[in-house]
N, C-alpha and C positions, 0 to 999 in steps of 0.2 A: 961235096956233101961232107960236113964235120962228123966224128965218131959222138956216139952217146944219145943225149936226148934230141927228139925231134924239135928243131927251132922254126917256128912259124912267126912270120910277121902278120898283123893285122890291121890294114889301111882303110881309111875313109877319104876316097879320091874327091876331088871337084868341089863343089858347093853344097852338099848335102850336110845338114847340120844334125841329123838324128843319128846318134851313135850307141844308144842302148843295146841295139843286137850286138854291134861289134864289141862292147864292154862285156855283154854275156858270154860270148863265144870266145873272147880272149880269156875270160876268167875259167870257164870250162876247158879250156885245153890246158892252162896250167894246171889247173886240179888235178888233170889228167895225167900230168908229168911232162908235159912239154914246156920248152922254154918259149916264151912268147914276148915280142916286141910291138907294142901299140903305139902306131905313129901319131896318134890323135886326128883332129877334124880338118877339113880343108887342104888337104896334100894333094900337089901335084904327081901325076904319073912319073915324073922325073925324079921327084922326091921320094917317092916309094921305092922305085928301083934301085937309086943310090943307097937308100938305108938297108934294102935287102941285101944288097951286095956287101956293104959295109959290116953288117952284122952276120955274115955267112949263114942266112937262113935257108933251111929246105924247102920252105913254101910260103906262098903269099896268098892271104885271103882277104878279098876285096869286099866291103859292105856297101852296096849303091842301093841308094833308094830314091835317087833324083832322077832316074830316067836315062841318065847318059851310060847306062853300060854299053851300048854299042859303040860306042867311041873310048870309053876307058878301057875295057879289056882288052881290045885290039891294041891300042897304044901301049899299054904295059906289055903284052906279047912282043911287040917289035921292039921296044926298049930293052926288054931283056935278051933278045936275039941279038941287038946291035951290040950290047955289051959282054957277048959272049956267055951269059947268064942264063940261058934257055933251058938249063936244066933244074931251075927253080921251078916247082909246081906252083901253078896258078889255080885257084878255086876261087869260090865266091857266094855271095847270098844277096838277098834284096827282093824288089819288086821287079821281076823280070818275067814277060810272058814268056809262056812254054815255046813259041815258034823262034823267040829271040834266044831262048835257053839252049835249042838245038843248033841254031848256027853258031853261037860262042863255042859249044863243046866243038862243031867242026873246025873253028879257027884255033883249038889248041888250050882252052880252058878247062880242066881237067875235070870240074864239078861245079854243078850250081845249087846252093840250098835254098830252100824257101822259107821266109818267115814263118815262125811258130813250129818248124820243125825241131825234133828233139837233137839237142848238142851232142847225143850220144852218136848220132850219126855221122857226124863230122868228126869225132874222135875215132870210130872205128875206121873211116875212110883213110883217115890221115896214118893210122895205125898200120892198116893194109898196103897202104903206098909205099910206107918206110919200114916194112917189118923186119929187112934185113938188118937196117941201122938199130932198131930197137933190141933184135935178136943179140947183135953184137954188145949192147949196153947190158945185158942180163948175164952174158958170159963173162963179162969183166968185173961184175961186182962181187 
């Protein structure tokens, strides 16, 4: 984990072409002082993990509305582990049924946010997860 600002990659994996929510959360995180990398539409799990590692991000946020969440989240978890990058926090949002949400949390997804939820909830979640990192930034200013 790099020092300073929280670095977050926002990804749109698979065939899902609806990116309004991803762009809204990317903008909200940026406005909250985080560094945001947005991968764009139709990225493979491999592309997302490769970019996350290259960009030295602290977290990956996936936006999935296609129904492929039970495939894509576990795939990214496995790829992160295989690359020795499983210290990168994985969270997401989208159309995800409650029973699937619980299973994804058990498999290692840190949090799932629902559409229409306040962006402040995601900001607070990330700030809490990386409190030590943001505290170091404040001290160095």
